[in-house]
N, C-alpha and C positions, 0 to 999 in steps of 0.2 A: 452535814449532811451533806450527798455528793449530787452534783445536778445531771442531767438525764440528757447524754445528748443524741441529735436529732440523727437517725442515723438513715433518713432520705439522703439519693444521690445529688451532689451537687458537684458542678466543675469548674475548677479556677484552674488556672496558672497552667502549665504545661499542656494538660487537657482542652482549656479549651483555646487555646494558642491549634494546638490539634485539629480541635472539630472545626474553627476557621477555616484554616489550610484546606478539612475535605469539604466543607462546603463551598468555599468558592472554585474550585479547581475540580472539585466532584471525585478524586483518589487521595489517596496519601501512600507512599512504601511505607513498608515497615520500620525495616531497619531498627532501630535502637527502641523504638515506641511502641513495641508490641504489645508489654502491660496495659498500656495506657488505650491502645485502641484496643484491646480484648475489653478492657470496662465500657467504653464508649458506646462498644454492641451492645456491650449489655444493656444499657440503657434506651438505645434508639437502634432497634431490629430493622431500620430500612438498609442500617451501613452495611455492607456484605464483604465477604473474604475470598480471593482466591489465588493461588499457588498455581504459577507453571514456569516449568525448569529449575526449581530450585530458588524462583522469586517469589515474595509474596506481597499482594496489594489489596490497599481497603479500601474499597470506594462507596456512593450511594447507588442505591438500586436502579435509578432511572439512568444513571452512568457509565451504564455498563460495557458501552462500544468505545465512548473515551477510555477508560479506563485499558478498555483490551489494548487499542491504537495505541497506546502508553508504554502499555508493555511489552509489546511488539518493538517497540522506538526504542524499547532498553535491550533489546535482546543483545547479547554478545555476539551474537552470526551477525557477521555480512548477509548469509544466506538463509531468505527464507521462499519458500516455497510454500502454496498452495495447500498439500496437507497442512503441514503447521497451521499455517493460519487457522483455517478450521475445527483442527484437532483446540488450540487457544478459543476460540467461538465459545466450543463448546464447556471449555471452563469457566467462561464467563458467560454460560448461558445465553447468548446471545445470534442472532443471524445477520449475517453478514451480503449483503445484495451483492452481486458479480459488479456492479460499480464503483461501490465501494474499495471493492478487493484490487481494483484493477486502480483507484484514487493509489490508493495502501502502497503498491507495488507501483507506482509511479508511470502506470499503461497507461493513461488517460486521453492519452493522446488520441485523435483520428488518425484510424490506418490510412496512409497512402494508397492508392488504388491505381494500379499501372493500367496507362489508358492505353489502346490500340489504336494507332491512328492507318489511315486506310494509306497504303506505301502507294506514292503519287511516281510515276515514271521520271527516271531523273533524262533529263534531256542534256547531254555536251553539246555545247557548240562546237561545234566543226567548222576550220575556216573553209573554203571552197577550193583552194587550191587543193587543202588537203584530204579533202574528200574525193576531189578527182586521182588524186594518188592512190590512193585507199579502192576505188572501184576498179581503176587499172590495173592494181594489183592482186584483186580478187577475182579477177574477170580473166587474167591470165591465169588464176593460180585453176580457176572452177575447168577453166576450159582446157587443160593441161594434158599430156597422155598420162601423168601421174596416178591421176585417179582411174 
């Protein structure tokens, strides 16, 4: 007589390692583990999958922002714009605040504001001899018949 196998899902081996990584990091890239991750997703409905630019990632439901940031870091293009980030946030079903966007793009530094200083008159020190020569020149120039 054959023994009946228990058909309840159990996790061991590579599936267990992937689950541990998922719990520890909050996300796992699909890679060659697609079938194993789908199996875990059927058992644990809190595991989500999103795909952006032909790359897929599995993540825990409450770690969607973390998974989004990681996915954007792995983006093959070095140029990322706000439109692309907002599109990716819709894929991951999360909203990103303006501060988080700036932080992601490295623009979280405070802007330096240009200060308007009151201009003070510049005083040039001229020796008395030079001043006398200048006054004499202007006196002659202004009283000349050329004007």
